[in-house]
C-alpha positions in Angstrom: 26.4 19.6 0.7 24.4 16.4 0.1 22.8 15.0 3.2 24.1 11.9 5.0 21.0 9.7 5.2 19.9 6.5 6.8 17.1 4.9 4.7 14.6 2.7 6.6 12.1 0.7 4.4 11.0 -2.8 3.5 8.5 -3.4 0.6 8.3 -2.5 -3.1 6.6 0.8 -2.2 9.8 2.1 -0.7 12.1 1.2 -3.6 11.4 4.3 -5.8 12.2 6.7 -2.9 15.6 4.9 -2.2 16.5 5.1 -5.9 15.6 8.8 -6.2 17.6 9.8 -3.1 20.6 8.0 -4.6 20.1 9.5 -8.0 20.0 13.0 -6.5 23.4 12.6 -4.9 22.6 12.1 -1.2 25.0 9.9 0.7 23.1 6.8 1.8 25.3 5.6 4.8 23.1 2.7 5.7 19.8 0.9 4.9 17.7 -0.6 7.6 15.1 -3.2 6.6 13.4 -6.2 7.9 15.3 -9.5 8.0 14.9 -12.0 5.2 12.0 -14.5 5.5 11.4 -17.9 4.0 9.2 -17.7 0.9 8.1 -19.7 -2.2 7.8 -23.4 -2.7 11.4 -24.1 -1.5 10.9 -21.8 1.5 14.3 -20.1 0.7 15.2 -17.0 2.7 14.0 -14.1 0.7 15.5 -10.6 1.3 13.1 -7.6 1.2 12.9 -5.6 -2.0 14.8 -2.8 -0.2 17.6 -5.1 0.8 18.0 -6.4 -2.8 18.2 -2.8 -4.1 20.6 -1.6 -1.4 23.0 -4.5 -2.0 22.9 -3.9 -5.8 23.8 -0.2 -5.0 26.5 -1.2 -2.5 24.9 0.4 0.5 25.5 -1.3 3.9 22.3 -3.2 5.1 21.2 -3.7 8.7 18.3 -5.9 9.7 17.9 -5.6 13.5 15.0 -7.4 15.1 14.5 -4.4 17.5 15.7 -0.8 17.8 15.1 -0.7 21.6 18.4 -2.0 22.8 21.4 0.1 23.7 23.4 -1.8 21.1 20.9 -0.9 18.3 20.9 2.7 19.4 24.6 2.9 19.4 24.9 1.4 16.0 22.3 3.8 14.7 24.0 6.8 16.2 27.3 5.7 14.8 26.1 6.3 11.3 26.3 10.1 12.1 23.4 10.8 9.8 21.9 14.2 9.1 18.4 12.6 8.8 16.6 9.2 8.4 14.1 8.6 5.7 11.4 6.1 6.6 9.1 4.5 4.1 7.0 1.5 5.1 9.7 0.2 7.4 7.3 -1.9 9.5 8.9 -1.4 12.9 8.3 1.2 15.7 11.0 3.7 16.2 11.6 4.6 19.8 12.2 8.2 20.9 15.9 7.8 21.2 16.1 6.6 17.6 13.9 9.5 16.4 16.2 12.0 18.2 19.5 10.5 16.9 19.9 12.1 13.5 20.9 15.7 13.3 17.5 16.8 11.8 15.3 13.9 12.9 13.5 11.2 11.0 11.1 11.9 8.1 8.4 9.5 7.0 6.6 9.2 3.7 3.0 8.3 4.3 0.5 7.2 1.6 -2.5 9.4 2.6 -3.6 12.9 3.2 -3.0 13.0 7.0 -4.7 13.1 9.4 -7.0 10.9 7.3 -6.0 7.3 7.2 -3.3 7.2 9.8 -2.0 3.6 10.3 -1.2 0.4 8.4 -3.4 0.3 5.3 -4.1 3.8 4.0 -4.2 2.8 0.3 -6.7 0.1 0.7 -8.9 2.0 3.1 -9.1 5.1 0.9 -10.4 3.1 -2.0 -12.7 1.0 0.1 -14.2 4.1 1.7 -15.0 5.6 -1.7 -12.6 8.6 -1.3 -12.4 10.9 -4.3 -8.7 11.6 -3.6 -5.7 10.7 -1.6 -2.0 11.5 -1.7 1.4 11.3 -0.1 2.8 13.4 2.7 6.3 13.8 4.2 6.2 14.3 7.9 8.8 14.7 10.7 8.2 11.7 12.9 7.2 11.8 16.5 6.4 9.0 18.9 2.7 8.9 17.9 1.0 6.9 15.2 1.5 9.2 12.1 0.9 12.3 14.2 4.1 14.2 13.2 4.3 17.7 11.7 3.8 17.9 7.9 6.6 19.1 5.6 5.1 18.5 2.1 2.1 16.9 0.4 0.9 15.9 -3.0 -2.7 15.0 -3.9 -3.9 12.4 -6.4 -7.5 11.6 -7.6 -8.8 8.1 -7.0 -10.9 6.9 -10.0 -13.3 4.0 -9.9 -11.0 2.0 -12.2 -8.1 2.1 -9.8 -7.2 -1.0 -7.8 -5.0 -0.9 -4.7 -2.1 -2.1 -6.9 -2.7 0.8 -9.3 -2.8 3.4 -6.5 0.2 1.8 -4.8 2.4 2.3 -7.9 1.2 5.8 -8.5 1.7 6.9 -4.9 5.1 5.2 -4.8 6.3 7.3 -7.7 4.7 10.5 -6.5 6.1 9.9 -3.0 9.7 9.4 -4.2 9.6 12.8 -5.9 8.1 14.4 -2.9 10.7 13.0 -0.5 13.5 14.1 -2.8 12.1 17.6 -2.8 11.7 17.5 1.0 15.3 16.4 1.5 16.4 19.2 -0.9 14.5 21.7 1.3 16.1 20.2 4.4 19.6 20.5 2.8 19.0 24.2 2.0 17.6 24.9 5.5 14.2 25.9 4.0 11.9 23.0 5.0 8.8 24.3 6.7 6.8 22.2 9.1 3.1 22.5 9.8 1.1 20.9 12.7 -1.4 18.2 11.7 -5.0 19.1 12.1 -6.9 17.4 14.8 -10.1 17.4 12.7 -10.9 14.5 10.3 -8.6 11.9 12.0 -9.3 8.4 10.8 -7.4 5.2 11.2 -6.5 2.7 8.4 -6.6 -0.6 10.3 -4.7 -3.5 8.8 -6.7 -5.5 6.3 -8.3 -8.6 7.8 -9.0 -11.5 5.6 -12.5 -11.8 7.1 -13.3 -8.5 5.3 -12.7 -10.0 1.9 -16.0 -11.7 1.1 -18.1 -9.7 -1.3 -21.6 -8.6 -0.1 -23.7 -8.3 -3.2 -26.5 -6.6 -1.3 -24.4 -3.4 -1.2 -24.8 -0.7 -3.9 -22.7 -1.4 -7.0 -20.2 1.3 -6.5 -19.5 0.2 -3.0 -19.0 -3.4 -4.2 -16.6 -2.1 -6.9 -14.6 -0.1 -4.4 -14.5 -3.0 -2.0 -13.2 -5.3 -4.8 -10.6 -2.8 -6.1 -9.5 -1.8 -2.6 -8.5 -5.5 -1.9 -6.9 -6.2 -5.3 -4.6 -8.0 -5.7 -4.2 -8.9 -2.0 -5.9 -10.5 -0.2 -8.5 -10.3 -3.0 -12.2 -9.9 -2.6 -14.0 -13.2 -3.1 -17.3 -14.9 -3.7 -18.4 -18.5 -4.5 -19.9 -20.0 -7.6 -21.6 -23.4 -8.0 -19.6 -25.7 -10.3 -20.9 -29.2 -10.7 -22.9 -28.8 -7.5 -19.8 -27.9 -5.4 -19.2 -24.2 -4.5 -15.8 -22.9 -5.7 -14.2 -19.7 -4.5 -13.1 -17.1 -7.0 -11.4 -13.8 -6.4 -12.5 -10.8 -8.4 -9.5 -8.5 -9.1 -11.0 -5.9 -11.4 -14.5 -4.8 -12.4 -16.6 -1.9 -13.8 -20.0 -0.4 -13.2 -22.7 -1.9 -15.4 -26.4 -1.4 -16.1 -28.9 -4.0 -15.1 -30.8 -5.1 -12.0 -31.8 -8.3 -10.3 -31.5 -10.1 -7.0 -28.1 -9.4 -5.4 -25.5 -11.9 -6.8 -27.6 -12.8 -9.9 -25.6 -13.3 -13.1 -27.5 -10.9 -15.5 -26.0 -11.8 -18.9 -23.3 -13.9 -20.7 -20.5 -11.4 -20.0 -20.4 -11.5 -16.2 -22.6 -8.6 -15.2 -23.6 -9.3 -11.6 -26.5 -7.7 -9.8 -25.8 -5.7 -6.6 -28.1 -3.9 -4.1 -28.6 -1.3 -6.8 -27.4 -1.5 -10.4 -24.6 -4.0 -11.2 -20.9 -4.6 -11.8 -19.2 -6.4 -14.6 -16.3 -8.6 -13.8 -13.2 -7.8 -15.9 -10.5 -9.9 -14.2 -10.7 -12.7 -11.8 -8.7 -15.6 -10.3 -9.7 -19.2 -9.4 -8.1 -20.7 -6.3 -4.6 -22.0 -7.1 -4.7 -20.4 -10.6 -3.2 -17.4 -12.2 -5.3 -14.2 -12.7 -7.2 -14.2 -16.0 -9.4 -11.9 -18.0 -13.1 -12.5 -17.9 -13.2 -13.6 -21.5 -10.6 -16.3 -20.9 -12.5 -17.5 -17.8 -15.8 -17.8 -19.8 -14.1 -19.9 -22.5 -13.7 -22.6 -19.9 -16.6 -22.0 -17.6 -20.3 -21.4 -18.5 -21.7 -18.7 -16.2 -24.9 -17.2 -17.4 -28.5 -16.6 -16.1 -30.0 -17.9 -14.0 -26.7 -18.6 -12.2 -25.7 -16.6 -9.2 -22.7 -15.7 -7.1 -22.7 -16.1 -3.3 
């Protein structure tokens, strides 16, 4: 028998999992997501990506501001769900909610736990220079990503991957993994394993104060910093234009040969010296402008030696 599922999620990352669960015949009795927020120039109320998909699919949507009231718990229990699937929901689930579904609540997390528990595992894995990451399905407990692991898939992180690239790859991989986990739960064959207490790290939320590029760091660290923050909030530096410093975000780069004082422009194609070696800028964005390829940027802005980036 297909499972009766509550789905709890908010951003784009959660959408593939919702769609895969529906496609595999599970009964989605309700979708929980965050309430719409004003966005855009007109500050119109914008529903979350998950709400948009759920309404398109005809699934009832609930947007409670808290799950800690008796009313919220009663409404949750009334769904009579076998399990809840949680993907980047963005709200703490109290113990009573965790205990309400017949089999519990299962979270899709975008790291190889216990590494990178917390809010920003995709960004932190890239920024730390990790060679691999992955997705895991865990049965949730009251701790921060401390629950027992049901299934995992690994994925290599290449130096060319931005946070956006890795986000999309893990969203797809995670959707397949959660479907397999719910299939195992449906058949009564889902095995759970305790998380290791060794190698625990925490993926703190990205702070905009981290975004300025430090050209004194080795080139590969600079590249991983840039890619780990691309496209948001975007790693940035300043260039001098007509005597006034202008901020640019670097969205994509590659390792390059060359050496010089950190921040020096080394050639006519945006090779920039780092603490050792250099990076070449591939894609960037001026303040208030759309992202552009380096070649397009150079058509409108002369940036060659002896210029430098700060």
